[in-house]
C-alpha positions as a Markdown table, in Angstrom:
| # | Residue | x | y | z |
|---|---|---|---|---|
| 1 | Met | 0.0 | 0.0 | 0.0 |
| 2 | Glu | 2.8 | 2.4 | 0.9 |
| 3 | Arg | 4.6 | 1.5 | -2.3 |
| 4 | Thr | 1.5 | 2.3 | -4.4 |
| 5 | Ser | 1.2 | 5.7 | -2.5 |
| 6 | Gln | 4.8 | 6.5 | -3.3 |
| 7 | Leu | 4.3 | 5.7 | -7.0 |
| 8 | Gln | 1.2 | 7.8 | -7.2 |
| 9 | Ser | 3.1 | 10.7 | -5.5 |
| 10 | Gln | 6.0 | 10.4 | -8.0 |
| 11 | Thr | 3.6 | 10.3 | -10.9 |
| 12 | Thr | 1.8 | 13.4 | -9.7 |
| 13 | Glu | 5.1 | 15.3 | -9.2 |
| 14 | Lys | 6.3 | 14.3 | -12.6 |
| 15 | Ala | 3.0 | 15.5 | -14.2 |
| 16 | Ala | 3.2 | 18.8 | -12.3 |
| 17 | Ser | 6.8 | 19.2 | -13.5 |
| 18 | Gly | 5.8 | 18.5 | -17.0 |
| 19 | Trp | 3.1 | 21.2 | -16.9 |
| 20 | Leu | 5.6 | 23.7 | -15.5 |
| 21 | Asn | 8.2 | 22.9 | -18.2 |
| 22 | Gly | 5.5 | 23.1 | -20.9 |
| 23 | Phe | 4.4 | 26.4 | -19.6 |
| 24 | Ile | 7.9 | 27.9 | -19.8 |
| 25 | Gly | 8.3 | 26.5 | -23.3 |
| 26 | Val | 5.0 | 28.2 | -24.4 |
| 27 | Leu | 6.1 | 31.5 | -22.9 |
| 28 | Ile | 9.3 | 31.3 | -24.9 |
| 29 | Phe | 7.5 | 30.3 | -28.1 |
| 30 | Ser | 5.0 | 33.2 | -27.7 |
| 31 | Gly | 7.5 | 35.6 | -29.2 |
| 32 | Ser | 8.3 | 33.4 | -32.2 |
| 33 | Leu | 5.7 | 34.5 | -34.8 |
| 34 | Pro | 6.0 | 38.3 | -34.0 |
| 35 | Ala | 9.8 | 38.0 | -34.2 |
| 36 | Thr | 9.6 | 36.1 | -37.4 |
| 37 | Arg | 7.3 | 38.7 | -38.8 |
| 38 | Val | 9.8 | 41.5 | -38.0 |
| 39 | Ala | 12.7 | 39.4 | -39.4 |
| 40 | Val | 11.1 | 38.6 | -42.8 |
| 41 | Leu | 10.6 | 42.3 | -43.5 |
| 42 | Gln | 14.3 | 42.5 | -44.2 |
| 43 | Phe | 15.6 | 38.9 | -44.5 |
| 44 | Asp | 14.6 | 36.5 | -47.2 |
| 45 | Pro | 12.3 | 33.8 | -45.6 |
| 46 | Val | 14.4 | 30.9 | -46.9 |
| 47 | Phe | 17.6 | 32.5 | -45.7 |
| 48 | Leu | 16.0 | 33.2 | -42.3 |
| 49 | Thr | 15.1 | 29.6 | -41.9 |
| 50 | Leu | 18.6 | 28.4 | -42.9 |
| 51 | Ala | 20.3 | 31.0 | -40.7 |
| 52 | Arg | 18.3 | 30.3 | -37.5 |
| 53 | Ala | 18.8 | 26.6 | -37.9 |
| 54 | Thr | 22.5 | 27.1 | -38.5 |
| 55 | Ile | 23.0 | 29.3 | -35.5 |
| 56 | Ala | 21.0 | 27.0 | -33.2 |
| 57 | Gly | 22.8 | 24.0 | -34.7 |
| 58 | Val | 26.2 | 25.3 | -33.9 |
| 59 | Leu | 25.1 | 26.1 | -30.3 |
| 60 | Ala | 23.6 | 22.7 | -29.9 |
| 61 | Phe | 26.8 | 21.0 | -31.2 |
| 62 | Cys | 28.8 | 22.9 | -28.6 |
| 63 | Val | 26.5 | 21.9 | -25.8 |
| 64 | Leu | 26.6 | 18.2 | -26.9 |
| 65 | Val | 30.4 | 18.2 | -26.9 |
| 66 | Leu | 30.6 | 20.1 | -23.6 |
| 67 | Phe | 28.4 | 17.6 | -21.8 |
| 68 | Lys | 30.0 | 14.6 | -23.7 |
| 69 | Gln | 26.7 | 13.2 | -24.9 |
| 70 | Lys | 26.7 | 9.8 | -26.7 |
| 71 | Arg | 25.5 | 9.6 | -30.3 |
| 72 | Pro | 21.9 | 8.5 | -30.8 |
| 73 | Ala | 21.3 | 4.8 | -31.4 |
| 74 | Lys | 20.5 | 3.7 | -35.0 |
| 75 | Gln | 16.8 | 3.2 | -34.2 |
| 76 | Gln | 16.6 | 6.8 | -33.0 |
| 77 | Leu | 17.9 | 8.4 | -36.2 |
| 78 | Leu | 14.7 | 8.2 | -38.2 |
| 79 | Pro | 12.6 | 9.9 | -35.4 |
| 80 | Leu | 15.3 | 12.6 | -35.2 |
| 81 | Val | 15.0 | 13.2 | -38.9 |
| 82 | Ile | 11.2 | 13.5 | -38.5 |
| 83 | Val | 11.8 | 16.0 | -35.7 |
| 84 | Ala | 14.2 | 18.0 | -37.8 |
| 85 | Met | 11.9 | 18.0 | -40.8 |
| 86 | Gly | 9.0 | 19.1 | -38.6 |
| 87 | Val | 10.4 | 21.8 | -36.3 |
| 88 | Val | 13.8 | 22.7 | -37.6 |
| 89 | Val | 12.9 | 23.0 | -41.3 |
| 90 | Gly | 9.1 | 22.6 | -41.9 |
| 91 | Phe | 7.5 | 24.9 | -39.3 |
| 92 | Pro | 10.1 | 27.8 | -39.5 |
| 93 | Leu | 10.2 | 27.8 | -43.3 |
| 94 | Leu | 6.5 | 27.5 | -43.9 |
| 95 | Thr | 5.6 | 30.2 | -41.3 |
| 96 | Ala | 8.3 | 32.5 | -42.7 |
| 97 | Leu | 6.8 | 32.1 | -46.2 |
| 98 | Ala | 3.3 | 32.5 | -44.8 |
| 99 | Leu | 4.1 | 35.7 | -42.9 |
| 100 | Gln | 4.9 | 37.4 | -46.2 |
| 101 | Tyr | 1.2 | 37.1 | -47.0 |
| 102 | Val | -0.5 | 37.4 | -43.6 |
| 103 | Thr | 0.1 | 39.2 | -40.3 |
| 104 | Ser | 1.3 | 37.6 | -37.1 |
| 105 | Ala | -2.2 | 38.3 | -35.8 |
| 106 | His | -3.7 | 36.3 | -38.6 |
| 107 | Ser | -1.5 | 33.4 | -37.7 |
| 108 | Ile | -3.3 | 33.1 | -34.3 |
| 109 | Val | -6.1 | 31.4 | -36.2 |
| 110 | Phe | -3.7 | 28.5 | -37.0 |
| 111 | Val | -1.9 | 28.5 | -33.7 |
| 112 | Gly | -5.3 | 27.8 | -32.2 |
| 113 | Met | -5.3 | 24.5 | -34.2 |
| 114 | Leu | -1.8 | 23.4 | -33.1 |
| 115 | Pro | -2.9 | 21.7 | -29.8 |
| 116 | Leu | -5.4 | 19.6 | -31.8 |
| 117 | Ala | -2.7 | 18.7 | -34.3 |
| 118 | Thr | -0.3 | 17.8 | -31.5 |
| 119 | Ala | -3.0 | 15.7 | -29.7 |
| 120 | Ala | -3.8 | 13.9 | -33.0 |
| 121 | Phe | -0.2 | 13.0 | -33.6 |
| 122 | Ala | 0.1 | 12.0 | -29.9 |
| 123 | Val | -2.5 | 9.3 | -30.7 |
| 124 | Leu | -0.9 | 8.3 | -34.0 |
| 125 | Arg | 2.7 | 8.4 | -33.1 |
| 126 | Gly | 2.9 | 8.5 | -29.3 |
| 127 | Gly | 0.3 | 5.8 | -28.5 |
| 128 | Glu | -1.6 | 8.0 | -26.1 |
| 129 | Arg | -5.4 | 7.5 | -25.7 |
| 130 | Pro | -7.1 | 10.5 | -24.1 |
| 131 | Arg | -10.7 | 10.2 | -22.9 |
| 132 | Pro | -13.5 | 11.4 | -25.1 |
| 133 | Val | -14.2 | 14.4 | -22.8 |
| 134 | Phe | -10.6 | 15.5 | -23.4 |
| 135 | Trp | -11.3 | 16.1 | -27.1 |
| 136 | Leu | -14.4 | 18.1 | -26.2 |
| 137 | Phe | -12.3 | 20.6 | -24.2 |
| 138 | Ser | -9.5 | 20.6 | -26.8 |
| 139 | Val | -11.9 | 21.4 | -29.7 |
| 140 | Leu | -13.7 | 24.0 | -27.6 |
| 141 | Gly | -10.4 | 25.7 | -26.6 |
| 142 | Ser | -9.3 | 25.7 | -30.2 |
| 143 | Ala | -12.6 | 27.2 | -31.3 |
| 144 | Leu | -12.3 | 30.0 | -28.8 |
| 145 | Val | -8.9 | 31.0 | -30.0 |
| 146 | Val | -9.8 | 30.8 | -33.7 |
| 147 | Gly | -13.1 | 32.7 | -33.0 |
| 148 | Phe | -11.2 | 35.4 | -31.1 |
| 149 | Ala | -8.7 | 35.8 | -34.0 |
| 150 | Leu | -11.5 | 36.0 | -36.6 |
| 151 | Ser | -13.4 | 38.5 | -34.5 |
| 152 | Gln | -10.4 | 40.9 | -34.9 |
| 153 | Gly | -11.4 | 41.4 | -38.6 |
| 154 | Leu | -8.5 | 39.6 | -40.2 |
| 155 | Thr | -8.2 | 39.5 | -43.9 |
| 156 | Ala | -7.7 | 36.2 | -45.7 |
| 157 | Ser | -4.9 | 35.2 | -48.0 |
| 158 | Pro | -5.3 | 31.7 | -49.6 |
| 159 | Ala | -1.5 | 31.3 | -50.1 |
| 160 | Gly | -0.7 | 32.4 | -46.6 |
| 161 | Asp | -3.5 | 30.2 | -45.1 |
| 162 | Ile | -2.3 | 27.0 | -46.9 |
| 163 | Leu | 1.3 | 27.6 | -45.8 |
| 164 | Met | 0.2 | 28.1 | -42.2 |
| 165 | Leu | -1.9 | 25.0 | -42.3 |
| 166 | Leu | 1.0 | 22.9 | -43.6 |
| 167 | Ala | 3.2 | 24.5 | -40.9 |
| 168 | Ile | 0.8 | 23.5 | -38.1 |
| 169 | Leu | 0.7 | 19.9 | -39.4 |
| 170 | Ala | 4.5 | 19.8 | -39.6 |
| 171 | Cys | 4.9 | 21.3 | -36.1 |
| 172 | Gly | 2.3 | 18.9 | -34.5 |
| 173 | Leu | 4.2 | 15.9 | -35.9 |
| 174 | Gly | 7.5 | 17.3 | -34.8 |
| 175 | Tyr | 6.2 | 18.0 | -31.3 |
| 176 | Ala | 4.7 | 14.5 | -30.9 |
| 177 | Glu | 7.7 | 12.6 | -32.4 |
| 178 | Gly | 10.2 | 14.7 | -30.3 |
| 179 | Ala | 8.3 | 14.2 | -27.1 |
| 180 | Lys | 8.1 | 10.4 | -27.7 |
| 181 | Leu | 11.8 | 10.3 | -28.3 |
| 182 | Ser | 12.5 | 12.5 | -25.2 |
| 183 | Arg | 11.4 | 9.7 | -23.0 |
| 184 | Thr | 14.5 | 7.7 | -23.9 |
| 185 | Leu | 17.0 | 10.2 | -25.3 |
| 186 | Gly | 16.2 | 13.3 | -23.1 |
| 187 | Gly | 14.5 | 16.6 | -23.9 |
| 188 | Trp | 17.4 | 18.9 | -24.7 |
| 189 | Gln | 19.3 | 16.1 | -26.4 |
| 190 | Val | 16.4 | 15.5 | -28.9 |
| 191 | Ile | 16.3 | 19.1 | -30.2 |
| 192 | Ser | 20.1 | 19.3 | -30.0 |
| 193 | Trp | 20.7 | 16.2 | -32.1 |
| 194 | Ala | 17.9 | 17.2 | -34.6 |
| 195 | Leu | 19.7 | 20.5 | -35.1 |
| 196 | Val | 23.1 | 18.9 | -35.5 |
| 197 | Leu | 21.7 | 16.4 | -38.0 |
| 198 | Ser | 20.4 | 19.4 | -40.0 |
| 199 | Leu | 23.6 | 21.4 | -39.8 |
| 200 | Pro | 25.5 | 19.8 | -42.8 |
| 201 | Val | 22.6 | 20.8 | -45.0 |
| 202 | Met | 21.5 | 24.1 | -43.5 |
| 203 | Ala | 24.9 | 25.7 | -42.9 |
| 204 | Pro | 26.2 | 25.5 | -46.6 |
| 205 | Leu | 22.8 | 26.6 | -47.9 |
| 206 | Ala | 22.8 | 29.6 | -45.5 |
| 207 | Trp | 26.2 | 30.6 | -46.7 |
| 208 | Phe | 25.2 | 30.2 | -50.4 |
| 209 | Leu | 21.9 | 32.1 | -50.1 |
| 210 | Ala | 23.2 | 34.8 | -47.8 |
| 211 | Pro | 22.6 | 38.4 | -49.1 |
| 212 | Pro | 25.6 | 40.1 | -50.6 |
| 213 | Ser | 25.5 | 42.8 | -47.9 |
| 214 | Phe | 24.0 | 43.1 | -44.4 |
| 215 | Ser | 24.5 | 46.8 | -44.2 |
| 216 | Gly | 20.8 | 47.7 | -44.5 |
| 217 | Ile | 19.6 | 45.3 | -41.9 |
| 218 | Ser | 18.0 | 47.1 | -38.9 |
| 219 | Thr | 18.7 | 46.4 | -35.2 |
| 220 | Pro | 15.1 | 45.0 | -34.6 |
| 221 | Ala | 15.6 | 42.5 | -37.5 |
| 222 | Trp | 18.9 | 41.3 | -36.0 |
| 223 | Phe | 17.3 | 41.0 | -32.5 |
| 224 | Ser | 14.5 | 39.0 | -34.1 |
| 225 | Leu | 16.9 | 36.7 | -35.9 |
| 226 | Ala | 18.7 | 36.1 | -32.6 |
| 227 | Tyr | 15.5 | 35.4 | -30.7 |
| 228 | Val | 14.2 | 32.8 | -33.2 |
| 229 | Ser | 17.6 | 31.2 | -33.4 |
| 230 | Val | 18.5 | 30.9 | -29.7 |
| 231 | Phe | 15.1 | 30.9 | -27.9 |
| 232 | Ser | 12.5 | 29.7 | -30.4 |
| 233 | Met | 14.8 | 27.1 | -32.0 |
| 234 | Leu | 16.7 | 25.7 | -29.0 |
| 235 | Ile | 16.0 | 26.9 | -25.5 |
| 236 | Gly | 12.2 | 26.8 | -25.8 |
| 237 | Phe | 12.4 | 23.2 | -27.0 |
| 238 | Val | 14.5 | 22.1 | -24.0 |
| 239 | Phe | 11.5 | 23.0 | -21.8 |
| 240 | Trp | 8.8 | 22.0 | -24.2 |
| 241 | Tyr | 10.0 | 18.5 | -25.1 |
| 242 | Arg | 10.7 | 17.8 | -21.4 |
| 243 | Gly | 7.2 | 19.0 | -20.5 |
| 244 | Leu | 5.5 | 16.9 | -23.1 |
| 245 | Ala | 7.4 | 13.8 | -22.1 |
| 246 | Gln | 6.7 | 14.2 | -18.4 |
| 247 | Gly | 3.1 | 15.3 | -18.5 |
| 248 | Gly | 1.8 | 13.7 | -21.7 |
| 249 | Ile | 1.9 | 15.0 | -25.3 |
| 250 | Ala | -1.8 | 15.5 | -25.7 |
| 251 | Ala | -2.4 | 17.0 | -22.3 |
| 252 | Val | 0.5 | 19.4 | -22.0 |
| 253 | Gly | 0.1 | 20.3 | -25.7 |
| 254 | Gln | -3.1 | 22.1 | -24.8 |
| 255 | Leu | -1.0 | 24.8 | -23.1 |
| 256 | Gln | -0.4 | 26.1 | -26.6 |
| 257 | Leu | -3.9 | 27.5 | -26.5 |
| 258 | Leu | -2.6 | 30.2 | -24.1 |
| 259 | Gln | 0.2 | 31.3 | -26.5 |
| 260 | Pro | -1.7 | 34.1 | -28.3 |
| 261 | Phe | -2.9 | 35.6 | -25.0 |
| 262 | Phe | 0.7 | 35.7 | -23.6 |
| 263 | Gly | 1.3 | 38.0 | -26.6 |
| 264 | Leu | -1.5 | 40.2 | -25.5 |
| 265 | Ala | -0.2 | 40.3 | -21.9 |
| 266 | Leu | 3.3 | 41.4 | -23.3 |
| 267 | Ala | 1.7 | 44.1 | -25.4 |
| 268 | Ala | -0.2 | 45.5 | -22.4 |
| 269 | Thr | 2.8 | 45.4 | -20.1 |
| 270 | Leu | 5.6 | 46.5 | -22.4 |
| 271 | Leu | 3.8 | 48.5 | -25.1 |
| 272 | His | 0.9 | 49.8 | -22.9 |
| 273 | Glu | -1.6 | 48.5 | -25.5 |
| 274 | His | -5.3 | 48.3 | -24.5 |
| 275 | Val | -6.6 | 44.8 | -23.5 |
| 276 | Ser | -10.4 | 44.7 | -23.7 |
| 277 | Ser | -12.7 | 42.9 | -21.3 |
| 278 | Gly | -13.6 | 40.6 | -24.2 |
| 279 | Met | -9.9 | 39.5 | -24.5 |
| 280 | Leu | -9.8 | 38.8 | -20.8 |
| 281 | Gly | -13.0 | 36.8 | -20.9 |
| 282 | Val | -11.8 | 34.6 | -23.8 |
| 283 | Thr | -8.5 | 34.1 | -21.9 |
| 284 | Val | -10.3 | 32.9 | -18.8 |
| 285 | Ala | -12.5 | 30.5 | -20.9 |
| 286 | Val | -9.4 | 29.1 | -22.7 |
| 287 | Ile | -7.7 | 28.6 | -19.3 |
| 288 | Leu | -10.7 | 26.6 | -18.1 |
| 289 | Cys | -10.5 | 24.5 | -21.3 |
| 290 | Val | -6.8 | 23.7 | -20.6 |
| 291 | Val | -7.7 | 22.7 | -17.0 |
| 292 | Gly | -10.5 | 20.5 | -18.3 |
| 293 | Ala | -8.3 | 18.9 | -20.9 |
| 294 | Arg | -5.6 | 18.2 | -18.3 |
| 295 | Lys | -8.2 | 16.5 | -16.0 |
| 296 | Phe | -9.5 | 14.1 | -18.7 |
| 297 | Ala | -6.2 | 13.6 | -20.7 |
| 298 | Lys | -5.7 | 10.1 | -19.2 |
């Protein structure tokens, strides 16, 4: 009986740690789309994707060497390639291309679909089986985020919408595959090895496609490149993959519903922008959906 109680306590602590790590990851990711939007105004989107992956890949290689990490096993290579295609290449490239046609605000519509995509791939690739009520809260939360975004009077762009939809599918797959692999390889090791595997391709292409001169690039664009390279591409994933592996891919993935509203909070705090009572109401409703999804995830 005492043994069972200890196991339950350890499971609860692990789940709580997973939600905390996932929350930190989402906070870091909240600045990704706005930063990408600023960067693509002056950087070519393909070069931006290559550059951010190269910078993050070099940093990841240094960390792996510093901590003397063993190479992944042969059976782990294919999942790492899937992670790299999803979150190192697919999502950054597709969103950078999409943000040439749509605003970062418009992308909120699709970010609202990301938790559903992650949960679906958690079932397909991670072997998770959430309860039916979980899907109700997940769909409701996504609908609230999408509805809020659409209520802001966003204009449509077919090309941008298709690119964002493909980006969400690539990201959901990369999240689920990386979280599954994190259980055996480790959270920060997964994203680090995925970046290093991409480096032999990304670095030469970044060099080849680099603009002839960087003299006209503004400071905000450089800061945006630095943010998406170091935080969005590497540090955020350290917390995110660890959180997904500890708390469950489908469950912790619902925290992504809060990502658009973290941006609103930053705007109100740093830029003194007005946050309406409607925004606060939707935020509270989304939080309740996340809580409900967590309760019925397993």
